[in-house]
C-alpha positions as CSV (number, residue, x, y, z in Angstrom):
1,X,-16.3,5.8,-7.3
2,X,-13.8,8.6,-7.8
3,X,-11.2,8.2,-10.5
4,X,-7.9,6.9,-9.1
5,X,-5.0,8.7,-10.6
6,X,-2.1,6.9,-8.8
7,X,-1.7,3.5,-7.2
8,X,-0.8,5.2,-3.9
9,X,-4.5,6.3,-3.7
10,X,-5.7,2.7,-3.7
11,X,-6.8,1.7,-0.2
12,X,-5.7,-1.9,-0.5
13,X,-2.2,-0.7,-1.6
14,X,-2.1,1.6,1.4
15,X,-3.1,-1.2,3.8
16,X,-0.6,-3.5,2.2
17,X,2.1,-0.9,2.8
18,X,1.1,-0.8,6.5
19,X,1.2,-4.6,6.7
20,X,4.7,-4.6,5.2
21,X,5.7,-2.1,7.9
22,X,4.5,-4.4,10.6
23,X,6.2,-7.4,9.1
24,X,9.4,-5.5,8.6
25,X,9.5,-4.4,12.2
26,X,9.2,-8.0,13.4
27,X,12.0,-9.0,11.1
28,X,14.2,-6.1,12.0
29,X,13.6,-6.7,15.7
30,X,15.0,-10.2,15.3
31,X,11.8,-12.0,15.9
32,X,12.6,-14.5,13.1
33,X,16.1,-15.1,14.4
34,X,18.1,-16.6,11.6
35,X,15.4,-18.3,9.7
36,X,16.5,-16.5,6.5
37,X,14.4,-18.7,4.1
38,X,11.2,-17.8,6.0
39,X,12.3,-14.2,6.3
40,X,12.7,-14.1,2.5
41,X,9.4,-15.8,1.9
42,X,7.4,-13.7,4.2
43,X,8.9,-10.5,3.0
44,X,8.5,-11.6,-0.5
45,X,4.8,-12.4,-0.2
46,X,4.0,-9.3,1.8
47,X,5.8,-7.1,-0.7
48,X,4.2,-8.9,-3.6
49,X,0.8,-7.7,-2.4
50,X,1.5,-4.0,-2.7
51,X,3.9,-4.5,-5.7
52,X,1.3,-6.3,-7.8
53,X,-1.4,-3.8,-7.0
54,X,1.0,-1.0,-8.2
55,X,2.2,-2.9,-11.3
56,X,-1.3,-3.9,-12.3
57,X,-2.6,-0.3,-12.0
58,X,0.4,1.1,-14.0
59,X,-0.5,-1.3,-16.9
60,X,-3.3,1.1,-17.7
61,X,-6.0,-1.5,-18.6
62,X,-8.6,-3.0,-16.4
63,X,-8.1,-6.6,-17.7
64,X,-4.4,-6.6,-16.8
65,X,-5.1,-4.7,-13.5
66,X,-7.6,-7.4,-12.5
67,X,-5.0,-10.1,-13.3
68,X,-2.4,-8.5,-11.1
69,X,-5.0,-7.9,-8.4
70,X,-5.7,-11.7,-8.3
71,X,-1.9,-12.2,-7.9
72,X,-1.9,-9.7,-5.1
73,X,-4.9,-11.5,-3.5
74,X,-3.1,-14.9,-3.8
75,X,0.0,-13.3,-2.1
76,X,-2.3,-12.5,0.8
77,X,-3.1,-16.2,1.2
78,X,0.5,-17.1,0.8
79,X,1.4,-14.6,3.6
80,X,-1.3,-16.0,5.9
81,X,0.1,-19.5,5.4
82,X,3.6,-18.3,6.3
83,X,2.2,-16.6,9.4
84,X,1.0,-20.1,10.5
85,X,4.5,-21.4,10.0
86,X,5.8,-18.5,12.0
87,X,3.4,-19.1,14.8
88,X,4.1,-22.8,14.9
89,X,7.9,-22.1,15.1
90,X,7.2,-19.6,17.9
91,X,8.6,-16.7,15.9
92,X,5.4,-14.8,16.5
93,X,2.9,-15.1,19.4
94,X,-0.9,-15.5,19.1
95,X,-1.6,-11.8,19.3
96,X,0.9,-10.9,16.6
97,X,-0.4,-13.8,14.4
98,X,-4.0,-12.6,14.9
99,X,-3.2,-9.0,14.1
100,X,-1.3,-9.8,11.0
101,X,-3.7,-12.4,9.8
102,X,-6.7,-10.2,10.2
103,X,-4.9,-7.4,8.4
104,X,-4.1,-9.7,5.5
105,X,-7.7,-10.9,5.3
106,X,-8.9,-7.2,5.3
107,X,-6.5,-6.5,2.4
108,X,-7.8,-9.6,0.5
109,X,-11.4,-8.4,1.0
110,X,-10.5,-4.9,-0.3
111,X,-8.8,-6.4,-3.3
112,X,-11.8,-8.6,-4.1
113,X,-14.1,-5.6,-3.9
114,X,-11.9,-3.7,-6.3
115,X,-11.8,-6.7,-8.7
116,X,-15.6,-6.9,-8.5
117,X,-15.9,-3.2,-9.2
118,X,-13.5,-3.3,-12.2
119,X,-15.2,-6.4,-13.6
120,X,-18.6,-4.5,-13.7
121,X,-17.1,-1.3,-14.9
122,X,-17.7,-0.1,-18.5
123,X,-14.4,1.7,-18.5
124,X,-11.6,-0.4,-19.8
125,X,-8.8,1.6,-18.3
126,X,-6.6,4.6,-18.9
127,X,-4.9,3.3,-22.0
128,X,-8.3,2.8,-23.7
129,X,-9.7,6.2,-22.6
130,X,-9.2,7.9,-25.9
131,X,-10.6,5.0,-27.8
132,X,-13.8,4.9,-25.6
133,X,-14.7,8.5,-26.2
134,X,-14.4,8.3,-30.0
């Protein structure tokens, strides 16, 4: 695996950004009407996915990165649960639900693959790089 130098290069972060764009468009189009609590929750969990990937990466150590990746993965699950609520309240239709849900599952899978890679990696992270080569 090539060395990642910025969180923007991480595929799961890129996909989470795209998912946020889709969610934002639905919200901006008025799909969620005035359900401000659900809007806050769904925006929060969707944003949390990409934010935790970024924050974990910037910590510079694999152990912390993995911890933040698990939080991001949990946010994928939280978002999927909120999508069910959105579907049940008829804020989104079946096609929108399926598209967003599949996208969230894809991100969750990508995050899990990254976690597995990092757990098996001998490298401990950028902040340990000088210590590892001594």
